[in-house]
C-alpha positions as CSV (number, residue, x, y, z in Angstrom):
1,M,-15.3,-9.7,19.9
2,F,-17.6,-6.7,19.9
3,D,-17.5,-5.8,23.7
4,L,-14.6,-3.3,23.4
5,L,-16.1,-1.7,20.3
6,F,-19.5,-1.2,22.0
7,K,-17.8,0.3,25.2
8,N,-15.9,2.7,22.9
9,I,-19.1,3.7,21.2
10,E,-21.1,4.1,24.4
11,R,-18.5,6.5,25.8
12,K,-19.7,8.9,23.0
13,I,-23.4,8.0,22.3
14,E,-26.1,5.8,23.6
15,I,-26.9,2.7,21.7
16,T,-29.5,0.0,22.1
17,E,-29.3,-3.8,21.8
18,E,-30.9,-3.5,18.4
19,D,-28.2,-1.0,17.3
20,K,-25.5,-3.4,18.5
21,A,-27.1,-6.3,16.6
22,F,-27.2,-4.2,13.4
23,C,-23.5,-3.2,13.9
24,K,-22.5,-6.8,14.2
25,T,-23.9,-7.4,10.7
26,L,-21.7,-4.7,9.2
27,F,-18.3,-5.2,10.8
28,I,-15.9,-7.8,9.5
29,P,-13.6,-9.5,12.1
30,K,-10.0,-10.0,10.9
31,K,-6.8,-11.3,12.5
32,L,-3.4,-10.0,11.5
33,R,-0.1,-11.7,12.3
34,K,2.8,-9.6,13.5
35,K,4.3,-7.7,10.6
36,Q,1.3,-8.3,8.4
37,Y,-0.1,-5.4,6.4
38,L,-3.6,-4.1,6.7
39,L,-2.8,-1.5,4.0
40,Q,0.1,-0.7,1.8
41,A,0.9,2.7,0.3
42,G,-0.4,2.9,-3.2
43,D,-3.5,0.7,-2.5
44,I,-6.9,2.1,-1.8
45,S,-8.0,2.1,1.9
46,E,-11.3,0.2,1.8
47,Y,-11.8,0.1,5.6
48,V,-11.6,1.9,8.9
49,A,-10.3,-0.6,11.5
50,F,-11.1,-0.8,15.2
51,V,-8.4,-2.5,17.2
52,N,-9.9,-5.1,19.5
53,K,-6.6,-6.7,20.5
54,G,-3.0,-6.0,19.5
55,L,-1.2,-3.0,18.0
56,L,-1.0,-1.4,14.6
57,R,1.0,1.5,13.2
58,S,0.6,3.9,10.3
59,Y,3.7,5.2,8.6
60,S,5.2,6.5,5.4
61,V,8.6,5.6,3.9
62,D,10.7,8.4,2.4
63,E,12.9,8.2,-0.7
64,K,15.9,7.2,1.6
65,G,13.9,4.3,2.9
66,E,13.3,5.8,6.4
67,E,10.0,5.2,8.1
68,H,8.0,8.1,9.5
69,I,5.4,6.8,12.0
70,I,2.2,8.8,12.0
71,Q,0.1,6.8,14.5
72,F,0.1,3.9,16.8
73,A,-3.2,2.2,17.3
74,P,-3.4,-0.1,20.4
75,E,-6.6,-1.7,21.7
76,D,-9.6,0.5,21.7
77,W,-8.3,2.8,18.9
78,W,-9.4,3.3,15.3
79,I,-7.0,3.5,12.3
80,T,-7.1,4.1,8.6
81,D,-5.6,6.2,5.8
82,M,-8.5,8.7,6.1
83,N,-7.8,10.5,2.9
84,S,-7.7,7.3,0.9
85,F,-10.8,5.9,2.7
86,L,-12.9,9.0,2.1
87,T,-11.7,9.9,-1.5
88,C,-10.8,6.4,-2.9
89,E,-7.4,7.9,-3.8
90,E,-4.2,5.9,-3.4
91,A,-3.1,5.5,0.3
92,I,0.1,7.4,1.2
93,Y,0.5,5.4,4.4
94,N,1.3,1.8,5.2
95,I,-0.6,0.2,8.1
96,D,0.9,-3.0,9.7
97,A,0.7,-5.1,12.8
98,L,3.4,-4.7,15.5
99,E,1.8,-7.6,17.4
100,D,-0.6,-10.4,16.6
101,T,-3.8,-8.3,16.2
102,E,-7.6,-8.7,16.1
103,I,-9.5,-5.9,14.3
104,L,-13.0,-5.1,13.3
105,L,-13.3,-3.7,9.8
106,L,-16.0,-1.3,8.4
107,D,-16.0,-0.6,4.7
108,K,-17.5,2.6,3.2
109,P,-20.8,1.1,2.0
110,S,-21.4,-0.4,5.4
111,Q,-20.5,2.8,7.1
112,D,-23.0,4.7,4.9
113,K,-25.6,2.0,5.7
114,L,-24.9,2.4,9.4
115,F,-25.3,6.2,9.1
116,E,-28.6,5.8,7.1
117,Q,-30.1,3.2,9.5
118,I,-28.9,4.7,12.8
119,P,-28.2,8.4,12.3
120,K,-26.6,8.9,15.7
121,F,-23.6,7.0,14.4
122,E,-22.8,10.0,12.2
123,R,-22.4,11.9,15.5
124,Y,-20.2,9.2,16.9
125,F,-17.8,9.3,13.9
126,R,-17.9,13.1,13.9
127,I,-16.8,13.1,17.5
128,L,-13.9,10.7,16.6
129,I,-12.8,12.9,13.7
130,Q,-12.9,16.0,15.8
131,A,-10.8,14.4,18.5
132,S,-8.4,13.2,15.9
133,F,-8.1,16.7,14.4
134,V,-7.4,18.2,17.8
135,A,-4.8,15.6,18.6
136,M,-3.1,16.1,15.3
137,H,-2.8,19.8,15.9
138,K,-1.4,19.3,19.4
139,R,1.1,16.9,18.0
140,L,2.1,19.3,15.2
141,L,2.5,22.1,17.7
142,S,4.6,19.8,19.9
143,T,6.8,18.8,16.9
144,I,7.7,22.4,16.1
145,T,7.9,23.8,19.6
146,N,9.0,21.2,22.1
147,T,12.5,19.8,22.7
148,A,13.2,16.1,22.2
149,E,13.1,15.6,25.9
150,E,9.7,17.3,26.2
151,K,8.3,15.2,23.4
152,Y,9.5,12.0,24.9
153,M,8.3,12.9,28.4
154,R,4.9,13.8,27.0
155,M,4.7,10.5,25.2
156,L,5.6,8.7,28.4
157,K,2.8,10.5,30.2
158,T,0.2,10.1,27.5
159,Y,1.0,6.5,26.4
160,P,2.9,4.8,29.2
161,D,1.9,1.3,28.1
162,L,2.9,1.9,24.5
163,V,6.5,2.8,25.4
164,Q,6.8,-0.8,26.8
165,R,5.4,-2.4,23.7
166,V,7.2,-0.5,20.9
167,P,10.9,-0.6,20.0
168,Q,12.9,2.5,20.7
169,H,13.6,3.2,17.1
170,M,9.8,3.3,16.4
171,I,9.2,5.7,19.3
172,A,12.0,7.9,17.9
173,S,10.4,7.8,14.4
174,F,7.0,8.8,15.9
175,L,8.5,11.7,17.8
176,G,10.7,12.8,14.9
177,I,14.0,12.3,16.7
178,K,16.9,9.9,16.5
179,P,17.0,6.7,18.6
180,E,20.3,7.9,20.1
181,T,18.5,11.0,21.4
182,I,16.1,8.7,23.3
183,S,19.0,6.8,24.7
184,R,20.5,10.0,26.0
185,I,17.2,11.1,27.5
186,R,16.8,7.7,29.3
187,K,20.4,7.8,30.6
188,K,19.8,11.3,31.9
189,Q,16.5,10.2,33.6
190,A,18.3,7.2,35.2
191,S,21.1,9.3,36.6
192,N,18.5,11.8,38.0
193,S,16.6,9.0,39.8
């Protein structure tokens, strides 16, 4: 259950067998069924979640009932409503499972204990947050400067597996375009092939 997590961590920092043993005491394994919530808007996000198997999404719902997907989290990704997790304010995002999913949860007191006992984990989480910040800014720039086709093509290149696992309307929501637009892009690609 912890192999993928430790591989993820070891890509950023070196950890010992003792570090791994301590980590195992802090993380809580959990299984979610497809469509089951990890977090609902209005609740407090008590955990950061590492996806061991499956697929989660983070999204908000506007006053018209339309979903706006902020993040997909397949295997080997982290997900939470970071503002809620850090400030204990109400979450603005829902997080639910798009597939049967296995996750490892880390609550704030356990994260603090991890940082206190093994300080290099602060570096690990700082690296994750920095990468997330950079990705968010690239996505924001893409949203305001790229055409629908450019956004879709970038997603295909960046997340080829995800496009096969996620319904078209969710991809459209993530890209901020209409599902019909994706249909037109796909038809155009098919005719150019």
